[in-house]
N, C-alpha and C positions, 0 to 999 in steps of 0.2 A: 503493500500500499504506499502510495506516495504522500509525502508530507506536503501539505498546502498552506501551512502557517507562514505568514509573512512577518518575520521577526523584526523587520525595520519599522513596522507600523506601531509597535508598542515600545515604550521607552522603559529603560531600567535606570533607576536613580541609585547610585552608589555613594554613600556618606562615610568619609574616613578622614581623620585629622592628619594622616600621613600623606603629604603631597605626592611622594614617590609611588605609593600604592594607588593613588587615584589615576596617575599617568599610566602605570603598569596595567591597571584594570582596563583603561580606555584603549591602550595598545593591544591588549590581548583579545578584547571582545568588541571594539568599535566598529569593525568591518562586518561583523556577524549580527550585531544587535544595535539599536539606537541607545547610546549611553549618555547619561547626564551624570555629573559628579559634583559633590559638594564637600568642602573641607570642614564643615561643622553642622550641627543640628539646625541652627538658625538659617543658614544657607539652604540646607535641605528642605525646611519648611517653605522657604521662599520659592524654590524650584517646584516643590510639590503643588503649591498653589498656582504658580504660573503655567504648569504643564499638567494640570489636573486630569484633563481628559486624555492624556497620552501615557502617563506613567501607569504601568501595570505591575511593576515589581520594584520593591525597595530592598536594598541590601545595605547594611551598616555594620561598622565595626563596634564592638561592645565598649572597649576602653577608649574614650575620648574625653578630653577636658570639658568640664561643664556637664552637659547632658549625656548620659550613657546611652549606648546603642538600644537597649531594651526600652528604656524610657522614651527615646525617639520613636521607636516602632509602635509603642503603645499609643502614644499621642497621634502618630500618623494613621494608626488604625481607626481612630475616631474621626479624623479628618477625611480619610480615604479608604473606607472599610473594604473595598473590593480589590485592593492592591495586595499581591502576594508579598510577604515580608520574610527576609532571610537575614539571620544574625551571623557574624563572623568575628573571630578573634584568634590571636596567637596564644592566648592564655587559656588555661583549663578552667574556665568559669562554669563548671558543670552545673552547680546549683542554679546559677542565673539562666543557663540554657533550658534546664528542665522547667524551671518556673515559667519561663517565657513560652515554651511549647504548651505547658499544661494550661496556661491562661488564654491560649489562643492567639497570642501576640505574634508568633512566628510560624512559618511553614517549615523551615529548615534551619538547622545550625551547621555551619561550615567552619572548619578549623583552618588556620593559616600555618604554614604556607599552603597555598591552594594546589591542588592537583587540577591544572588547567583543563585537561580534557573532561575530567569528572565534573568540574564546576560548569563547564559549558553545557553538559547534559542536564545538570540541575536547573540552569537558567532556561534551557529550551523547554523542559518539562513544566516548569513553573509558568512560563508564558503560554504554553498550549493549554494549561489548566484554566487560566483566567481569561483566555480568549483574546480577540483583537478589540481595539477601541470600538465602541458602539455595538459590540455583540453582547448578548445575554448569557453567553457561555461562562460560567464561573462556578466552581465547585464551592458550595456554601460551607463546606467543612473549614475553609481557610478564612472566612470572613465573620464567623460567629464564635462565641465562646462555647466550649464543649459543655455538655450537660454534666452536672456533678452529682 
């Protein structure tokens, strides 16, 4: 079966305080996906508002000055509940990741350093799950809190 998803129609917003990683992410995925980057949570919120109808996937680092990645994703979830959310970190913040997954704040937890081919598969699957802008295709498991 041929894949008909146009990955350039949906934007990915990657938020990380490390400028080098923002450039690396764009270099690794910018030709395959439409990539937006932000160096902090405030810039991420600005881009999220500015590109509200295009962003389908949010990926953020956990450890950033000011607002942590989980906090950013929880607030972003309120602003844009249909976006898929991925948390990444080089540290083993396992308790934070478990809490985020259980609260419904994230779709996936990805450790650094990234396995680029595996991360690409994760990004593709996430975008396929949420559909293209304007579509109603979206798995509700990733936009609602799980039943407790």
